[in-house]
C-alpha positions in Angstrom: -25.8 -11.1 -31.4 -28.5 -13.7 -31.4 -31.9 -12.1 -31.7 -35.1 -13.9 -30.8 -38.6 -12.4 -31.3 -41.4 -13.6 -29.0 -44.9 -13.2 -30.5 -48.0 -14.3 -28.4 -51.0 -15.2 -30.6 -54.7 -15.7 -30.3 -56.8 -15.6 -33.5 -54.1 -13.9 -35.6 -54.2 -16.3 -38.6 -54.6 -13.4 -41.1 -51.9 -11.2 -39.5 -49.1 -13.7 -38.6 -47.8 -14.4 -42.2 -47.5 -10.7 -42.8 -45.6 -10.1 -39.6 -43.2 -13.0 -40.2 -42.6 -11.7 -43.8 -41.9 -8.2 -42.3 -39.4 -9.7 -39.8 -37.7 -11.6 -42.5 -37.2 -8.4 -44.5 -36.0 -6.3 -41.5 -34.1 -8.8 -39.4 -33.5 -11.9 -41.5 -31.1 -13.4 -38.9 -33.7 -13.2 -36.1 -35.5 -16.3 -34.9 -39.2 -16.2 -34.0 -41.0 -17.9 -31.2 -44.8 -18.0 -31.6 -46.7 -18.7 -28.4 -50.2 -19.7 -29.5 -53.1 -20.1 -27.1 -55.0 -22.8 -29.1 -56.5 -20.2 -31.4 -59.9 -21.3 -32.9 -59.0 -19.6 -36.2 -56.1 -22.0 -36.8 -53.3 -19.5 -36.0 -51.2 -22.4 -34.6 -51.5 -24.4 -37.8 -50.6 -21.3 -39.8 -47.5 -20.8 -37.6 -46.5 -24.4 -38.1 -46.7 -24.0 -41.9 -44.6 -20.9 -41.7 -42.0 -22.8 -39.6 -41.9 -25.6 -42.0 -41.6 -23.4 -45.1 -39.3 -20.6 -43.8 -37.3 -22.1 -41.0 -36.2 -20.1 -38.0 -39.7 -20.2 -36.5 -40.6 -22.2 -33.4 -44.2 -22.7 -32.3 -45.3 -23.2 -28.7 -48.8 -24.6 -28.5 -50.7 -23.9 -25.3 -54.0 -25.7 -24.4 -56.1 -22.6 -23.9 -56.1 -18.8 -23.6 -54.0 -18.2 -20.5 -53.0 -14.5 -20.6 -50.4 -12.5 -22.3 -48.2 -12.4 -19.2 -47.8 -16.2 -19.0 -47.3 -16.3 -22.8 -44.4 -13.9 -22.6 -42.9 -15.7 -19.6 -43.0 -19.0 -21.5 -41.6 -17.4 -24.6 -38.8 -15.6 -22.8 -37.8 -18.9 -21.2 -37.7 -20.6 -24.6 -35.7 -17.7 -26.1 -33.1 -17.7 -23.3 -32.8 -21.5 -23.5 -32.1 -21.0 -27.3 -29.2 -18.8 -26.4 -30.7 -15.4 -27.2 -28.7 -12.3 -26.5 -31.5 -9.9 -27.3 -35.2 -10.8 -26.8 -37.8 -8.9 -28.7 -41.5 -8.9 -27.7 -44.1 -7.6 -30.1 -47.8 -8.1 -31.0 -48.9 -10.2 -33.9 -51.6 -7.7 -35.0 -49.3 -5.5 -37.1 -49.6 -2.6 -34.8 -45.8 -2.9 -34.3 -43.7 -2.2 -37.4 -41.0 -4.9 -38.0 -38.9 -2.2 -39.6 -38.3 -0.7 -36.1 -36.8 -3.9 -34.7 -33.2 -3.2 -35.9 -33.2 0.1 -34.1 -34.4 -1.5 -30.8 -31.7 -4.2 -31.2 -29.0 -1.6 -31.8 -30.0 0.3 -28.6 -29.6 -2.9 -26.5 -26.3 -3.8 -28.3 -25.0 -0.4 -27.0 -25.4 -1.5 -23.4 -29.1 -0.7 -22.6 -31.1 -3.2 -20.7 -34.5 -2.4 -22.2 -35.4 -0.5 -25.4 -39.1 0.4 -25.5 -40.9 1.3 -28.8 -42.6 4.3 -27.4 -45.8 6.1 -28.5 -45.3 9.0 -26.1 -41.9 10.5 -26.7 -41.2 13.1 -29.3 -41.6 11.5 -32.7 -43.9 8.8 -31.4 -47.6 8.6 -32.3 -50.7 6.5 -32.4 -52.7 6.0 -35.6 -56.4 4.9 -36.0 -57.2 4.6 -32.3 -60.4 6.2 -31.0 -60.0 9.2 -28.8 -61.2 7.4 -25.7 -58.7 4.7 -26.1 -55.9 7.2 -26.5 -57.0 9.0 -23.4 -57.2 5.8 -21.4 -53.7 4.8 -22.5 -52.1 8.2 -21.8 -53.9 8.4 -18.4 -52.8 4.9 -17.5 -49.2 5.6 -18.3 -49.2 8.8 -16.3 -50.9 7.1 -13.4 -48.4 4.3 -13.3 -45.4 6.6 -13.8 -46.5 9.0 -11.1 -47.5 6.4 -8.5 -44.4 4.2 -9.0 -41.8 6.9 -9.8 -41.1 5.4 -13.3 -39.2 7.8 -15.5 -40.8 6.2 -18.5 -43.4 7.7 -20.8 -44.8 4.4 -22.2 -44.6 1.9 -19.4 -47.6 0.0 -21.0 -46.0 -0.3 -24.4 -45.7 -3.9 -25.6 -43.0 -3.4 -28.3 -39.7 -4.0 -26.5 -36.2 -5.3 -26.7 -34.6 -6.8 -23.6 -31.0 -7.9 -23.1 -30.9 -11.5 -22.0 -28.9 -10.5 -18.9 -31.6 -8.0 -17.9 -34.3 -10.6 -18.1 -32.3 -13.0 -15.9 -31.3 -10.2 -13.4 -34.9 -9.0 -12.9 -36.3 -12.6 -12.4 -39.0 -12.1 -15.0 -40.4 -15.6 -14.2 -41.9 -14.4 -10.9 -43.8 -11.5 -12.5 -47.5 -12.1 -11.8 -49.5 -9.9 -14.0 -51.3 -11.6 -16.9 -52.9 -8.8 -18.8 -51.4 -5.5 -20.1 -50.3 -4.8 -16.5 -47.5 -7.2 -17.3 -45.7 -4.4 -19.2 -45.9 -2.1 -16.1 -44.7 -4.8 -13.7 -41.8 -5.7 -16.0 -40.8 -2.0 -16.2 -41.1 -1.5 -12.5 -39.1 -4.7 -11.8 -36.3 -3.7 -14.2 -36.0 -0.1 -12.7 -35.8 -1.6 -9.2 -33.0 -3.8 -10.5 -31.1 -0.7 -11.6 -31.8 -1.4 -15.3 -31.2 1.2 -17.9 -34.2 2.0 -20.2 -34.3 4.0 -23.4 -37.5 4.9 -25.3 -37.4 4.9 -29.1 -40.2 6.7 -30.9 -42.6 4.5 -33.0 -45.8 4.9 -34.9 -48.3 2.5 -33.4 -51.1 1.6 -35.8 -54.3 0.0 -34.6 -54.8 -3.6 -35.6 -55.8 -4.1 -39.3 -57.5 -7.5 -38.8 -58.9 -9.6 -35.9 -60.3 -8.4 -32.6 -58.7 -6.3 -29.8 -57.9 -8.3 -26.6 -58.6 -5.2 -24.5 -61.3 -5.6 -21.8 -62.6 -4.0 -18.7 -61.0 -6.8 -16.6 -57.6 -6.1 -18.1 -57.9 -2.4 -17.2 -58.9 -3.2 -13.6 -56.1 -5.6 -13.2 -53.6 -3.0 -14.3 -55.0 -0.4 -12.0 -54.9 -2.7 -9.0 -51.4 -3.9 -9.9 -50.1 -0.3 -9.6 -51.6 0.0 -6.1 -50.0 -3.3 -5.1 -46.6 -2.3 -6.4 -46.9 1.1 -4.7 -47.6 -0.6 -1.4 -44.7 -3.1 -1.9 -42.4 -0.1 -2.6 -43.6 1.7 0.5 -43.0 -1.3 2.7 -39.6 -1.8 1.2 -38.6 1.8 2.0 -39.8 1.4 5.6 -37.8 -1.9 5.9 -34.6 -0.2 4.6 -35.0 2.7 7.0 -35.4 0.4 10.0 -32.4 -1.7 9.0 -30.2 1.1 7.9 -30.3 0.1 4.2 
C-alpha cells in the first residue's frame, strides 16, 4: 500500500531532519508531505534541502500561519492526489515516535478506517508534560467523548492513520476547525459516517525543541466546537424522528 505522511510545520527547523530520518528508518517506502506556514526559522528551506537530498519528500509552502486544520486539509488533498492508500498525520516536534507508524499502517491495512496513536488506552502514556496540561487534555477528551457520544479515549490525539477511502467518505475538506479541535471534528465526522476506529497505545513525549503551539484561543475553539457539534447532532436526531429516518 502507498503510505503518505503529512507533517504541518511552523518553526520546526531543528526537529524536522530528525523526524524525517526516523521515518526513513521505520517506513522507508513512505512519502512525506511537509506543509510549512512560512516559518521564520527557515523550516521551509530545511524541508527543501531534505527533499533534494533524500527524495520522497514534497514541500507545500504557505504564505503565513493559517492553522493546523487547513494545513492538514491541504496536505490530505495532496496525499490523495498522489495516490495514497494510507495517510498518516503526525507532529513535527518529535512528540510522535516514527517507530509507531508501521503499527498504525498495519491496523488500517486490516480494514480499519482510522488508527489513533492513543495516550489514554492501556499501555499509552504521556511523558514530560506538566500536571495541568495532562489534566486539561484528559478533561477535554472526556468532555468531547461524553457530549458527542464518541467511544474514543483520545479524540484530540494528532498521531493518526486514515484510509484514503475514509477521508473521501467523510468529506474531510468541509471540516471547519483550525486548531486542535480539528482532531475532534474529524473523529466525530468519521463516526457519523460509520467509520471504524481503533486506538493503539503510544508514548507521547513533550516536544524537545521549539515552542508549543497551544494557546487559550485554541482551547476555547475546541470547547465551542463540541457545543456546536452537539447542537448539530441534536437537530439531526429531531429531523430523523420527524421524517421517520
